[in-house]
KOLFI-616564 format. One record per atom (N, C-alpha, C): x, z, y. Coordinates in steps of 0.2 Angstrom, whole numbers, plus 5000, padded with zeros to 4 digits. Example, Ala and Ser with C-alpha at 12.3 -4.5 7.8 and 13.67 -1.06 7.14 Angstrom:
BEGIN
> 5066 / 5039 / 4972 .
> 5062 / 5039 / 4978 .
> 5066 / 5039 / 4984 .
> 5064 / 5035 / 4989 .
> 5068 / 5036 / 4995 .
> 5064 / 5039 / 5000 .
//
This chain:
BEGIN
> 5046 / 4992 / 5925 .
> 5049 / 4987 / 5928 .
> 5057 / 4987 / 5926 .
> 5059 / 4992 / 5923 .
> 5066 / 4993 / 5921 .
> 5067 / 4988 / 5915 .
> 5062 / 4987 / 5911 .
> 5062 / 4983 / 5905 .
> 5061 / 4976 / 5906 .
> 5059 / 4974 / 5912 .
> 5058 / 4967 / 5913 .
> 5064 / 4963 / 5913 .
> 5070 / 4966 / 5916 .
> 5076 / 4962 / 5916 .
> 5078 / 4960 / 5909 .
> 5079 / 4965 / 5904 .
> 5081 / 4963 / 5897 .
> 5076 / 4958 / 5894 .
> 5070 / 4960 / 5895 .
> 5065 / 4956 / 5891 .
> 5065 / 4949 / 5894 .
> 5065 / 4948 / 5900 .
> 5066 / 4941 / 5903 .
> 5072 / 4937 / 5900 .
> 5077 / 4941 / 5900 .
> 5084 / 4938 / 5897 .
> 5083 / 4936 / 5890 .
> 5079 / 4940 / 5886 .
> 5078 / 4938 / 5879 .
> 5073 / 4932 / 5878 .
> 5068 / 4932 / 5883 .
> 5063 / 4926 / 5882 .
> 5067 / 4920 / 5885 .
> 5071 / 4921 / 5889 .
> 5075 / 4915 / 5892 .
> 5079 / 4912 / 5886 .
> 5083 / 4916 / 5882 .
> 5087 / 4914 / 5877 .
> 5083 / 4911 / 5871 .
> 5077 / 4914 / 5870 .
> 5073 / 4912 / 5865 .
> 5070 / 4905 / 5867 .
> 5068 / 4904 / 5873 .
> 5066 / 4897 / 5875 .
> 5071 / 4892 / 5875 .
> 5078 / 4894 / 5876 .
> 5083 / 4890 / 5876 .
> 5085 / 4888 / 5868 .
> 5084 / 4892 / 5864 .
> 5085 / 4891 / 5857 .
> 5079 / 4886 / 5854 .
> 5073 / 4887 / 5856 .
> 5068 / 4882 / 5854 .
> 5069 / 4875 / 5857 .
> 5071 / 4875 / 5864 .
> 5073 / 4869 / 5867 .
> 5078 / 4865 / 5863 .
> 5083 / 4869 / 5861 .
> 5089 / 4866 / 5858 .
> 5087 / 4863 / 5851 .
> 5083 / 4867 / 5847 .
> 5081 / 4865 / 5841 .
> 5076 / 4859 / 5841 .
> 5072 / 4859 / 5847 .
> 5068 / 4853 / 5848 .
> 5072 / 4847 / 5849 .
> 5077 / 4848 / 5853 .
> 5081 / 4842 / 5855 .
> 5085 / 4839 / 5849 .
> 5087 / 4844 / 5844 .
> 5091 / 4842 / 5838 .
> 5086 / 4838 / 5834 .
> 5080 / 4841 / 5833 .
> 5075 / 4837 / 5829 .
> 5073 / 4830 / 5832 .
> 5072 / 4830 / 5838 .
> 5071 / 4824 / 5842 .
> 5076 / 4818 / 5841 .
> 5083 / 4821 / 5841 .
> 5088 / 4816 / 5840 .
> 5089 / 4814 / 5833 .
> 5087 / 4818 / 5828 .
> 5087 / 4816 / 5821 .
> 5081 / 4811 / 5820 .
> 5075 / 4812 / 5823 .
> 5070 / 4808 / 5822 .
> 5071 / 4801 / 5825 .
> 5074 / 4800 / 5830 .
> 5075 / 4794 / 5833 .
> 5080 / 4790 / 5830 .
> 5084 / 4793 / 5825 .
> 5089 / 4789 / 5821 .
> 5085 / 4785 / 5816 .
> 5079 / 4787 / 5815 .
> 5075 / 4783 / 5810 .
> 5072 / 4776 / 5813 .
> 5072 / 4776 / 5819 .
> 5070 / 4770 / 5822 .
> 5074 / 4764 / 5820 .
> 5071 / 4758 / 5818 .
> 5076 / 4753 / 5815 .
> 5079 / 4749 / 5820 .
> 5077 / 4749 / 5826 .
> 5080 / 4745 / 5832 .
> 5087 / 4747 / 5833 .
> 5092 / 4742 / 5833 .
> 5099 / 4744 / 5834 .
> 5102 / 4747 / 5828 .
> 5099 / 4746 / 5822 .
> 5102 / 4749 / 5816 .
> 5105 / 4744 / 5812 .
> 5103 / 4738 / 5812 .
> 5105 / 4732 / 5808 .
> 5112 / 4729 / 5811 .
> 5117 / 4731 / 5808 .
> 5124 / 4729 / 5810 .
> 5127 / 4723 / 5805 .
> 5123 / 4720 / 5802 .
> 5125 / 4714 / 5798 .
> 5128 / 4709 / 5802 .
> 5134 / 4707 / 5800 .
> 5137 / 4701 / 5803 .
> 5135 / 4695 / 5801 .
> 5131 / 4691 / 5805 .
> 5129 / 4685 / 5803 .
> 5134 / 4679 / 5803 .
> 5133 / 4674 / 5798 .
> 5138 / 4669 / 5798 .
> 5138 / 4665 / 5805 .
> 5144 / 4663 / 5807 .
> 5145 / 4659 / 5813 .
> 5143 / 4652 / 5812 .
> 5137 / 4649 / 5814 .
> 5135 / 4642 / 5813 .
> 5139 / 4637 / 5816 .
> 5142 / 4639 / 5822 .
> 5146 / 4634 / 5826 .
> 5151 / 4637 / 5830 .
> 5156 / 4640 / 5827 .
> 5161 / 4644 / 5831 .
> 5165 / 4640 / 5836 .
> 5166 / 4644 / 5841 .
> 5171 / 4640 / 5846 .
> 5178 / 4640 / 5844 .
> 5181 / 4634 / 5844 .
> 5188 / 4634 / 5841 .
> 5193 / 4634 / 5847 .
> 5197 / 4639 / 5847 .
> 5202 / 4640 / 5852 .
> 5208 / 4636 / 5851 .
> 5211 / 4633 / 5856 .
> 5218 / 4629 / 5855 .
> 5223 / 4634 / 5857 .
> 5222 / 4639 / 5861 .
> 5227 / 4644 / 5863 .
> 5226 / 4650 / 5859 .
> 5231 / 4652 / 5855 .
> 5230 / 4659 / 5852 .
> 5230 / 4665 / 5857 .
> 5234 / 4664 / 5862 .
> 5234 / 4669 / 5867 .
> 5227 / 4670 / 5870 .
> 5224 / 4665 / 5872 .
> 5218 / 4665 / 5876 .
> 5212 / 4668 / 5871 .
> 5213 / 4666 / 5864 .
> 5208 / 4668 / 5859 .
> 5209 / 4676 / 5859 .
> 5215 / 4678 / 5859 .
> 5216 / 4685 / 5858 .
> 5213 / 4689 / 5864 .
> 5213 / 4686 / 5870 .
> 5210 / 4689 / 5876 .
> 5203 / 4689 / 5875 .
> 5200 / 4684 / 5873 .
> 5193 / 4683 / 5873 .
> 5190 / 4688 / 5867 .
> 5193 / 4689 / 5862 .
> 5191 / 4693 / 5857 .
> 5191 / 4700 / 5859 .
> 5196 / 4702 / 5863 .
> 5197 / 4709 / 5866 .
> 5192 / 4710 / 5871 .
> 5190 / 4705 / 5875 .
> 5186 / 4706 / 5881 .
> 5179 / 4704 / 5881 .
> 5177 / 4699 / 5876 .
> 5171 / 4696 / 5876 .
> 5167 / 4696 / 5869 .
> 5171 / 4696 / 5864 .
> 5167 / 4695 / 5857 .
> 5163 / 4700 / 5855 .
> 5164 / 4706 / 5857 .
> 5159 / 4712 / 5855 .
> 5152 / 4711 / 5857 .
> 5151 / 4707 / 5863 .
> 5144 / 4706 / 5865 .
> 5143 / 4698 / 5865 .
> 5147 / 4694 / 5865 .
> 5146 / 4687 / 5865 .
> 5148 / 4683 / 5859 .
> 5147 / 4687 / 5853 .
> 5148 / 4683 / 5847 .
> 5145 / 4687 / 5841 .
> 5145 / 4685 / 5835 .
> 5142 / 4689 / 5830 .
> 5147 / 4693 / 5826 .
> 5153 / 4694 / 5830 .
> 5159 / 4698 / 5827 .
> 5159 / 4705 / 5831 .
> 5153 / 4708 / 5832 .
> 5153 / 4714 / 5836 .
> 5157 / 4720 / 5832 .
> 5161 / 4723 / 5835 .
> 5164 / 4729 / 5832 .
> 5159 / 4735 / 5834 .
> 5156 / 4738 / 5829 .
> 5151 / 4744 / 5831 .
> 5155 / 4750 / 5830 .
> 5157 / 4753 / 5835 .
> 5161 / 4759 / 5835 .
> 5156 / 4765 / 5834 .
> 5158 / 4771 / 5832 .
> 5153 / 4776 / 5830 .
> 5148 / 4778 / 5835 .
> 5150 / 4778 / 5841 .
> 5145 / 4780 / 5847 .
> 5139 / 4776 / 5847 .
> 5140 / 4769 / 5847 .
> 5134 / 4765 / 5848 .
> 5130 / 4764 / 5841 .
> 5132 / 4768 / 5836 .
> 5128 / 4768 / 5830 .
> 5123 / 4773 / 5830 .
> 5123 / 4777 / 5835 .
> 5118 / 4783 / 5836 .
> 5113 / 4781 / 5841 .
> 5107 / 4782 / 5840 .
> 5102 / 4781 / 5845 .
> 5102 / 4787 / 5850 .
> 5101 / 4786 / 5856 .
> 5098 / 4780 / 5859 .
> 5103 / 4776 / 5862 .
> 5110 / 4777 / 5861 .
> 5115 / 4773 / 5863 .
> 5115 / 4766 / 5859 .
> 5113 / 4766 / 5853 .
> 5112 / 4760 / 5849 .
> 5107 / 4756 / 5852 .
> 5102 / 4759 / 5855 .
> 5096 / 4754 / 5858 .
> 5099 / 4751 / 5864 .
> 5103 / 4754 / 5868 .
> 5106 / 4751 / 5874 .
> 5111 / 4746 / 5872 .
> 5115 / 4747 / 5867 .
> 5120 / 4743 / 5865 .
> 5117 / 4736 / 5862 .
> 5112 / 4737 / 5858 .
> 5108 / 4731 / 5855 .
> 5105 / 4727 / 5860 .
> 5102 / 4730 / 5865 .
> 5099 / 4727 / 5870 .
> 5104 / 4723 / 5874 .
> 5109 / 4726 / 5876 .
> 5114 / 4722 / 5880 .
> 5117 / 4716 / 5876 .
> 5119 / 4718 / 5870 .
> 5122 / 4712 / 5865 .
> 5117 / 4707 / 5864 .
> 5111 / 4708 / 5863 .
> 5106 / 4703 / 5862 .
> 5105 / 4698 / 5868 .
> 5105 / 4701 / 5874 .
> 5105 / 4698 / 5880 .
> 5111 / 4694 / 5881 .
> 5117 / 4697 / 5880 .
> 5123 / 4693 / 5881 .
> 5124 / 4687 / 5876 .
> 5121 / 4687 / 5870 .
> 5122 / 4682 / 5866 .
> 5117 / 4676 / 5868 .
> 5112 / 4678 / 5871 .
> 5107 / 4672 / 5874 .
> 5111 / 4668 / 5879 .
> 5115 / 4671 / 5883 .
> 5119 / 4668 / 5888 .
> 5125 / 4664 / 5885 .
> 5129 / 4667 / 5881 .
> 5135 / 4664 / 5879 .
> 5136 / 4667 / 5872 .
> 5137 / 4663 / 5867 .
> 5138 / 4665 / 5860 .
> 5144 / 4661 / 5857 .
> 5150 / 4664 / 5856 .
> 5155 / 4660 / 5854 .
> 5155 / 4659 / 5846 .
> 5150 / 4662 / 5843 .
> 5149 / 4661 / 5836 .
> 5144 / 4655 / 5835 .
> 5140 / 4654 / 5840 .
> 5135 / 4649 / 5840 .
> 5136 / 4645 / 5846 .
> 5141 / 4641 / 5846 .
> 5143 / 4638 / 5853 .
> 5138 / 4632 / 5854 .
> 5135 / 4632 / 5861 .
> 5131 / 4627 / 5863 .
> 5133 / 4623 / 5869 .
> 5139 / 4625 / 5871 .
> 5142 / 4621 / 5877 .
> 5140 / 4622 / 5884 .
> 5135 / 4627 / 5884 .
> 5133 / 4629 / 5891 .
> 5138 / 4632 / 5896 .
> 5143 / 4635 / 5893 .
> 5148 / 4638 / 5898 .
> 5153 / 4633 / 5899 .
> 5155 / 4633 / 5905 .
> 5161 / 4629 / 5907 .
> 5166 / 4633 / 5910 .
> 5172 / 4630 / 5911 .
> 5178 / 4635 / 5914 .
> 5176 / 4638 / 5921 .
> 5172 / 4634 / 5925 .
> 5170 / 4637 / 5931 .
> 5166 / 4643 / 5930 .
> 5161 / 4643 / 5925 .
> 5156 / 4648 / 5924 .
> 5160 / 4654 / 5921 .
> 5165 / 4653 / 5917 .
> 5169 / 4659 / 5914 .
> 5173 / 4662 / 5920 .
> 5176 / 4658 / 5925 .
> 5179 / 4661 / 5930 .
> 5175 / 4665 / 5935 .
> 5169 / 4663 / 5936 .
> 5164 / 4667 / 5940 .
> 5162 / 4673 / 5936 .
> 5161 / 4673 / 5930 .
> 5159 / 4679 / 5926 .
> 5165 / 4684 / 5927 .
> 5171 / 4682 / 5926 .
> 5177 / 4686 / 5926 .
> 5178 / 4689 / 5933 .
> 5176 / 4685 / 5938 .
> 5177 / 4687 / 5945 .
> 5171 / 4692 / 5947 .
> 5166 / 4692 / 5943 .
> 5160 / 4697 / 5944 .
> 5161 / 4703 / 5940 .
> 5167 / 4705 / 5938 .
> 5168 / 4711 / 5935 .
> 5166 / 4711 / 5927 .
> 5167 / 4705 / 5924 .
> 5166 / 4705 / 5917 .
> 5172 / 4706 / 5913 .
> 5173 / 4710 / 5908 .
> 5167 / 4714 / 5905 .
> 5165 / 4720 / 5909 .
> 5159 / 4722 / 5909 .
> 5157 / 4728 / 5913 .
> 5161 / 4734 / 5912 .
> 5160 / 4738 / 5918 .
> 5164 / 4744 / 5918 .
> 5162 / 4749 / 5912 .
> 5156 / 4749 / 5910 .
> 5154 / 4754 / 5905 .
> 5157 / 4752 / 5898 .
> 5158 / 4746 / 5897 .
> 5162 / 4744 / 5891 .
> 5169 / 4745 / 5891 .
> 5172 / 4744 / 5897 .
> 5179 / 4745 / 5897 .
> 5181 / 4752 / 5897 .
> 5177 / 4757 / 5899 .
> 5178 / 4764 / 5898 .
> 5180 / 4766 / 5891 .
> 5176 / 4763 / 5886 .
> 5177 / 4765 / 5879 .
> 5182 / 4760 / 5876 .
> 5183 / 4754 / 5879 .
> 5188 / 4749 / 5877 .
> 5193 / 4747 / 5882 .
> 5197 / 4751 / 5884 .
> 5202 / 4750 / 5889 .
> 5206 / 4743 / 5888 .
> 5207 / 4741 / 5882 .
> 5210 / 4735 / 5880 .
> 5207 / 4729 / 5883 .
> 5200 / 4730 / 5884 .
> 5196 / 4724 / 5887 .
> 5197 / 4723 / 5894 .
> 5201 / 4728 / 5898 .
> 5202 / 4727 / 5905 .
> 5208 / 4721 / 5906 .
> 5206 / 4716 / 5909 .
> 5210 / 4710 / 5910 .
> 5214 / 4710 / 5917 .
> 5220 / 4709 / 5917 .
> 5223 / 4708 / 5924 .
> 5222 / 4702 / 5926 .
> 5224 / 4700 / 5933 .
> 5223 / 4694 / 5936 .
> 5226 / 4688 / 5932 .
> 5232 / 4690 / 5930 .
> 5236 / 4684 / 5926 .
> 5232 / 4683 / 5919 .
> 5230 / 4688 / 5916 .
> 5227 / 4688 / 5909 .
> 5220 / 4684 / 5910 .
> 5216 / 4685 / 5916 .
> 5210 / 4681 / 5917 .
> 5212 / 4674 / 5918 .
> 5217 / 4672 / 5922 .
> 5219 / 4665 / 5923 .
> 5221 / 4662 / 5916 .
> 5225 / 4666 / 5912 .
> 5227 / 4663 / 5905 .
> 5221 / 4662 / 5901 .
> 5216 / 4666 / 5901 .
> 5210 / 4665 / 5897 .
> 5206 / 4659 / 5900 .
> 5205 / 4658 / 5906 .
> 5202 / 4652 / 5909 .
> 5205 / 4646 / 5907 .
> 5212 / 4646 / 5908 .
> 5216 / 4640 / 5906 .
> 5215 / 4638 / 5899 .
> 5216 / 4643 / 5895 .
> 5215 / 4642 / 5887 .
> 5208 / 4640 / 5885 .
> 5203 / 4642 / 5889 .
> 5196 / 4640 / 5887 .
> 5195 / 4633 / 5889 .
> 5198 / 4631 / 5895 .
> 5197 / 4625 / 5898 .
> 5200 / 4620 / 5893 .
> 5206 / 4621 / 5891 .
> 5210 / 4617 / 5886 .
> 5206 / 4616 / 5879 .
> 5202 / 4621 / 5878 .
> 5199 / 4621 / 5871 .
> 5192 / 4617 / 5871 .
> 5189 / 4616 / 5877 .
> 5183 / 4614 / 5878 .
> 5182 / 4607 / 5874 .
> 5187 / 4602 / 5875 .
> 5186 / 4596 / 5873 .
> 5185 / 4595 / 5865 .
> 5187 / 4600 / 5861 .
> 5187 / 4599 / 5854 .
> 5181 / 4603 / 5851 .
> 5176 / 4605 / 5855 .
> 5171 / 4609 / 5853 .
> 5164 / 4606 / 5854 .
> 5160 / 4606 / 5848 .
> 5153 / 4603 / 5848 .
> 5149 / 4606 / 5853 .
> 5145 / 4602 / 5857 .
> 5140 / 4605 / 5862 .
> 5133 / 4606 / 5859 .
> 5131 / 4602 / 5854 .
> 5125 / 4602 / 5852 .
> 5124 / 4604 / 5844 .
> 5125 / 4610 / 5842 .
> 5125 / 4612 / 5835 .
> 5118 / 4611 / 5832 .
> 5118 / 4611 / 5826 .
> 5111 / 4611 / 5823 .
> 5111 / 4606 / 5817 .
> 5105 / 4603 / 5816 .
> 5105 / 4598 / 5810 .
> 5108 / 4591 / 5812 .
> 5114 / 4591 / 5813 .
> 5118 / 4585 / 5815 .
> 5123 / 4584 / 5810 .
> 5125 / 4577 / 5809 .
> 5130 / 4576 / 5804 .
> 5137 / 4578 / 5807 .
> 5141 / 4580 / 5803 .
> 5148 / 4582 / 5805 .
> 5151 / 4575 / 5808 .
> 5155 / 4577 / 5813 .
> 5158 / 4571 / 5817 .
> 5163 / 4568 / 5812 .
> 5163 / 4561 / 5812 .
> 5167 / 4557 / 5807 .
> 5172 / 4554 / 5812 .
> 5178 / 4552 / 5809 .
> 5183 / 4548 / 5813 .
> 5179 / 4542 / 5816 .
> 5181 / 4542 / 5823 .
> 5177 / 4537 / 5827 .
> 5178 / 4530 / 5824 .
> 5184 / 4528 / 5822 .
> 5185 / 4521 / 5819 .
> 5180 / 4519 / 5814 .
> 5179 / 4524 / 5809 .
> 5174 / 4523 / 5803 .
> 5167 / 4522 / 5806 .
> 5165 / 4526 / 5810 .
> 5158 / 4526 / 5812 .
> 5157 / 4520 / 5817 .
> 5161 / 4519 / 5821 .
> 5160 / 4513 / 5826 .
> 5159 / 4506 / 5822 .
> 5162 / 4506 / 5816 .
> 5162 / 4499 / 5813 .
> 5155 / 4499 / 5808 .
> 5151 / 4504 / 5809 .
> 5146 / 4504 / 5804 .
> 5139 / 4500 / 5806 .
> 5139 / 4498 / 5812 .
> 5133 / 4494 / 5814 .
> 5135 / 4489 / 5819 .
> 5131 / 4484 / 5820 .
> 5133 / 4479 / 5826 .
> 5132 / 4482 / 5832 .
> 5136 / 4481 / 5837 .
> 5135 / 4484 / 5844 .
> 5139 / 4490 / 5845 .
> 5142 / 4493 / 5839 .
> 5145 / 4499 / 5840 .
> 5151 / 4499 / 5845 .
> 5154 / 4493 / 5845 .
> 5160 / 4492 / 5850 .
> 5158 / 4493 / 5857 .
> 5152 / 4491 / 5859 .
> 5150 / 4492 / 5865 .
> 5148 / 4499 / 5867 .
> 5146 / 4503 / 5862 .
> 5145 / 4510 / 5863 .
> 5151 / 4513 / 5865 .
> 5157 / 4512 / 5861 .
> 5163 / 4514 / 5862 .
> 5166 / 4513 / 5869 .
> 5165 / 4507 / 5871 .
> 5167 / 4504 / 5877 .
> 5164 / 4508 / 5883 .
> 5157 / 4509 / 5882 .
> 5153 / 4513 / 5887 .
> 5156 / 4520 / 5888 .
> 5157 / 4524 / 5882 .
> 5159 / 4530 / 5882 .
> 5166 / 4531 / 5885 .
> 5170 / 4527 / 5883 .
> 5177 / 4527 / 5885 .
> 5178 / 4526 / 5893 .
> 5174 / 4521 / 5895 .
> 5174 / 4520 / 5902 .
> 5171 / 4525 / 5907 .
> 5166 / 4528 / 5904 .
> 5162 / 4533 / 5908 .
> 5165 / 4540 / 5908 .
> 5169 / 4542 / 5902 .
> 5171 / 4548 / 5901 .
> 5179 / 4549 / 5902 .
> 5183 / 4544 / 5901 .
> 5190 / 4545 / 5900 .
> 5193 / 4547 / 5907 .
> 5190 / 4545 / 5913 .
> 5193 / 4547 / 5919 .
> 5193 / 4554 / 5921 .
> 5188 / 4558 / 5917 .
> 5188 / 4565 / 5918 .
> 5190 / 4569 / 5912 .
> 5189 / 4567 / 5906 .
> 5191 / 4571 / 5901 .
> 5192 / 4566 / 5895 .
> 5194 / 4569 / 5889 .
> 5195 / 4565 / 5883 .
> 5188 / 4563 / 5880 .
> 5187 / 4556 / 5879 .
> 5180 / 4554 / 5876 .
> 5180 / 4555 / 5868 .
> 5185 / 4559 / 5865 .
> 5185 / 4560 / 5858 .
> 5179 / 4563 / 5855 .
> 5176 / 4568 / 5858 .
> 5170 / 4571 / 5856 .
> 5164 / 4567 / 5856 .
> 5163 / 4563 / 5862 .
> 5157 / 4559 / 5862 .
> 5158 / 4553 / 5857 .
> 5164 / 4551 / 5856 .
> 5165 / 4545 / 5851 .
> 5163 / 4547 / 5844 .
> 5164 / 4554 / 5843 .
> 5163 / 4556 / 5836 .
> 5156 / 4560 / 5835 .
> 5153 / 4561 / 5840 .
> 5146 / 4564 / 5840 .
> 5141 / 4560 / 5837 .
> 5137 / 4563 / 5832 .
> 5132 / 4559 / 5828 .
> 5127 / 4564 / 5826 .
> 5120 / 4562 / 5827 .
> 5115 / 4566 / 5825 .
> 5109 / 4562 / 5822 .
> 5105 / 4565 / 5818 .
> 5099 / 4562 / 5816 .
> 5093 / 4562 / 5821 .
> 5094 / 4566 / 5826 .
> 5089 / 4567 / 5831 .
> 5090 / 4563 / 5838 .
> 5085 / 4559 / 5839 .
> 5085 / 4555 / 5846 .
> 5085 / 4560 / 5852 .
> 5082 / 4566 / 5851 .
> 5082 / 4571 / 5856 .
> 5088 / 4574 / 5858 .
> 5092 / 4575 / 5853 .
> 5099 / 4578 / 5853 .
> 5104 / 4572 / 5856 .
> 5102 / 4566 / 5854 .
> 5106 / 4561 / 5857 .
> 5105 / 4560 / 5865 .
> 5099 / 4561 / 5867 .
> 5097 / 4560 / 5874 .
> 5100 / 4566 / 5878 .
> 5100 / 4572 / 5874 .
> 5103 / 4578 / 5877 .
> 5111 / 4577 / 5878 .
> 5114 / 4574 / 5874 .
> 5121 / 4572 / 5874 .
> 5122 / 4568 / 5881 .
> 5118 / 4563 / 5881 .
> 5118 / 4558 / 5887 .
> 5117 / 4562 / 5893 .
> 5112 / 4566 / 5893 .
> 5110 / 4570 / 5899 .
> 5116 / 4574 / 5901 .
> 5120 / 4577 / 5897 .
> 5126 / 4581 / 5898 .
> 5131 / 4576 / 5901 .
> 5132 / 4570 / 5899 .
> 5137 / 4566 / 5901 .
> 5135 / 4564 / 5909 .
> 5129 / 4563 / 5910 .
> 5126 / 4561 / 5917 .
> 5128 / 4567 / 5921 .
> 5126 / 4573 / 5919 .
> 5127 / 4579 / 5923 .
> 5134 / 4580 / 5925 .
> 5139 / 4578 / 5921 .
> 5146 / 4579 / 5922 .
> 5149 / 4573 / 5926 .
> 5144 / 4568 / 5928 .
> 5146 / 4563 / 5933 .
> 5146 / 4556 / 5930 .
> 5145 / 4555 / 5924 .
> 5145 / 4549 / 5921 .
> 5139 / 4545 / 5923 .
> 5140 / 4538 / 5925 .
> 5135 / 4534 / 5927 .
> 5132 / 4530 / 5921 .
> 5127 / 4531 / 5919 .
> 5124 / 4528 / 5913 .
> 5117 / 4525 / 5914 .
> 5117 / 4518 / 5914 .
> 5111 / 4514 / 5915 .
> 5106 / 4515 / 5910 .
> 5100 / 4514 / 5911 .
> 5095 / 4514 / 5905 .
> 5097 / 4509 / 5899 .
> 5100 / 4504 / 5901 .
> 5102 / 4499 / 5895 .
> 5108 / 4502 / 5891 .
> 5112 / 4506 / 5895 .
> 5118 / 4509 / 5892 .
> 5115 / 4515 / 5888 .
> 5110 / 4518 / 5890 .
> 5107 / 4524 / 5887 .
> 5105 / 4522 / 5880 .
> 5101 / 4516 / 5880 .
> 5098 / 4514 / 5874 .
> 5104 / 4512 / 5869 .
> 5109 / 4509 / 5871 .
> 5115 / 4508 / 5867 .
> 5118 / 4514 / 5864 .
> 5119 / 4519 / 5868 .
> 5122 / 4526 / 5866 .
> 5117 / 4529 / 5861 .
> 5111 / 4529 / 5862 .
> 5106 / 4533 / 5858 .
> 5106 / 4529 / 5851 .
> 5107 / 4523 / 5851 .
> 5108 / 4519 / 5844 .
> 5114 / 4521 / 5841 .
> 5119 / 4522 / 5845 .
> 5126 / 4524 / 5842 .
> 5126 / 4531 / 5839 .
> 5123 / 4536 / 5843 .
> 5123 / 4543 / 5841 .
> 5119 / 4544 / 5835 .
> 5114 / 4540 / 5834 .
> 5109 / 4541 / 5828 .
> 5110 / 4536 / 5823 .
> 5116 / 4532 / 5823 .
> 5117 / 4527 / 5818 .
> 5119 / 4531 / 5811 .
> 5117 / 4527 / 5806 .
> 5119 / 4530 / 5799 .
> 5125 / 4527 / 5797 .
//
């Protein structure tokens, strides 16, 4: 019985060594899993264009690591299993809002709600204290974002680049009526400049543009919709 104490202590240390070695081997093995390892920065197909440099700086500090293709992969999230968690969070975040592939789904009210709900999340701000925004910084970010919305395309993809409205509107008969419809339906709430310059080869995208106008309060009759579709898809 006298030897049981030292022997038990030795066995405990041996088990701890084996467990430690096994943990090291496991951590080494999971680094070979490809998920979360590809940190290639994809080209931005339709980046959001900021009018306010101050708001842009705040967005880059607080949002872009998850909500763009410009993620800064610091050393901790390059190691599994932390890289798996980071990749999962970033992939989900980009499906909601991606400032590198702007689709227009986020409006100023939505951004304000996100900031009010503790975005960016606490687990991110622990490692990135510069991402913590004060109340005044949140207000500045929302105001700068709202001011920038008018100049950003809502429907990226296989569409023609927006041309000066005057050149496009003179390209087919009836274009002046389309311009009048857009100006009368949109100008009371926001600048009609983007809608006047929006063009696509896809009727579905043209209809989506009209649906967005209606969602924002524009009254567009079926006859007016036909005119707008003709305008948006004109050559």
